[in-house]
C-alpha positions as CSV (number, residue, x, y, z in Angstrom):
1,M,-11.6,13.4,32.0
2,Q,-12.9,16.6,33.6
3,S,-16.2,16.2,31.7
4,I,-16.9,12.9,33.4
5,P,-19.2,13.7,36.4
6,S,-17.8,12.8,39.8
7,D,-21.2,11.3,40.8
8,I,-20.5,8.3,38.6
9,Y,-17.3,7.6,40.5
10,E,-19.0,8.0,43.8
11,A,-21.8,5.6,42.8
12,A,-19.1,3.1,41.7
13,A,-17.3,3.5,45.0
14,I,-20.6,2.8,46.9
15,D,-21.1,-0.3,44.7
16,G,-17.6,-1.6,45.7
17,S,-15.6,-0.7,42.6
18,D,-12.2,0.8,43.3
19,G,-8.8,1.5,41.8
20,V,-8.1,0.2,38.3
21,R,-11.4,-1.5,38.0
22,K,-13.2,1.9,38.4
23,H,-11.2,3.4,35.6
24,W,-11.6,0.4,33.4
25,D,-15.4,0.3,33.9
26,I,-16.1,4.1,33.9
27,T,-13.3,6.2,32.4
28,V,-12.4,4.1,29.4
29,P,-16.0,3.7,28.0
30,L,-16.8,7.4,28.5
31,M,-13.5,8.4,26.9
32,K,-13.8,6.1,23.8
33,P,-14.9,8.9,21.4
34,Y,-11.9,11.0,22.5
35,I,-9.5,8.1,22.3
36,A,-10.8,7.2,18.8
37,L,-10.5,10.8,17.7
38,V,-6.9,11.1,18.8
39,G,-6.1,7.8,17.1
40,V,-7.6,8.9,13.8
41,I,-6.0,12.3,13.9
42,S,-2.6,10.6,14.7
43,A,-3.1,8.2,11.8
44,I,-3.8,11.1,9.4
45,S,-0.8,13.1,10.5
46,G,1.4,10.0,10.3
47,T,0.7,9.8,6.6
48,K,2.1,13.3,6.1
49,V,5.6,12.6,7.2
50,F,8.0,13.3,4.4
51,E,10.5,16.1,5.1
52,E,12.2,14.5,8.1
53,I,12.8,11.2,6.3
54,Y,14.0,12.9,3.1
55,I,16.5,15.1,5.0
56,M,17.7,12.7,7.6
57,T,17.7,9.1,6.2
58,Q,16.3,8.9,2.6
59,G,14.4,5.8,3.7
60,G,16.8,4.7,6.4
61,P,18.9,1.6,6.7
62,R,17.2,-1.1,4.6
63,N,14.1,1.0,4.1
64,S,13.2,0.9,7.8
65,S,12.1,4.5,7.9
66,K,10.4,4.7,4.5
67,T,6.8,6.0,4.6
68,I,4.2,5.8,1.9
69,V,4.7,9.5,1.0
70,Y,8.4,9.0,0.7
71,Y,7.8,5.9,-1.4
72,L,5.5,7.9,-3.7
73,Y,8.2,10.6,-4.1
74,E,10.8,8.0,-4.8
75,Q,8.7,6.2,-7.5
76,A,7.8,9.5,-9.2
77,F,11.1,11.3,-9.2
78,S,13.9,8.8,-8.7
79,N,12.4,5.9,-10.7
80,L,10.3,8.0,-13.1
81,E,7.3,5.7,-12.6
82,I,4.8,8.5,-12.8
83,S,1.7,6.4,-13.4
84,Y,2.6,4.1,-10.5
85,A,3.2,7.1,-8.3
86,C,-0.2,8.5,-9.3
87,T,-1.9,5.3,-8.3
88,I,-0.1,5.3,-5.0
89,G,-1.3,8.9,-4.5
90,L,-4.9,8.0,-5.3
91,V,-4.8,5.1,-2.8
92,L,-3.3,7.4,-0.2
93,F,-6.0,10.0,-0.9
94,L,-8.7,7.3,-0.5
95,I,-7.2,6.2,2.8
96,I,-7.0,9.7,4.2
97,L,-10.6,10.4,2.9
98,G,-11.8,7.3,4.8
99,L,-10.0,8.3,8.0
100,S,-11.4,11.9,7.7
101,V,-14.9,10.5,7.3
102,V,-14.3,8.4,10.5
103,R,-13.1,11.5,12.3
104,L,-16.1,13.5,11.3
105,T,-18.4,10.7,12.4
106,I,-16.7,10.6,15.8
107,D,-16.9,14.4,16.1
108,R,-20.7,14.3,15.5
109,Q,-21.2,11.5,18.0
110,G,-18.7,12.8,20.6
111,G,-21.0,15.2,22.4
112,D,-23.9,12.7,22.8
113,N,-22.0,10.0,24.6
114,I,-21.5,11.8,27.9
115,T,-24.6,12.6,29.8
116,A,-24.9,13.8,33.4
């Protein structure tokens, strides 16, 4: 938020915008690349959760805390469905690859959106 010039807020105040409306019209559109980047990075890191679930709940009550990585582990090593686990791993790889491409695209466009 520090990268947003204060001149924009001053111009909005002169035009009659104030409070929440000012943030909705100015801050949110200028912060979209950063919000999208944080969302994509959080989604990527969310797919890597395994150790906590394995140690604490093993999928939790009625599979409520089971993630795709734990499901992959369970299929490969508990059920010995190796080919199915490989397919899950490939799909997971493609999802993370897609999210990484989105992240790189946002990184490249991020610096161009805010102009003084």
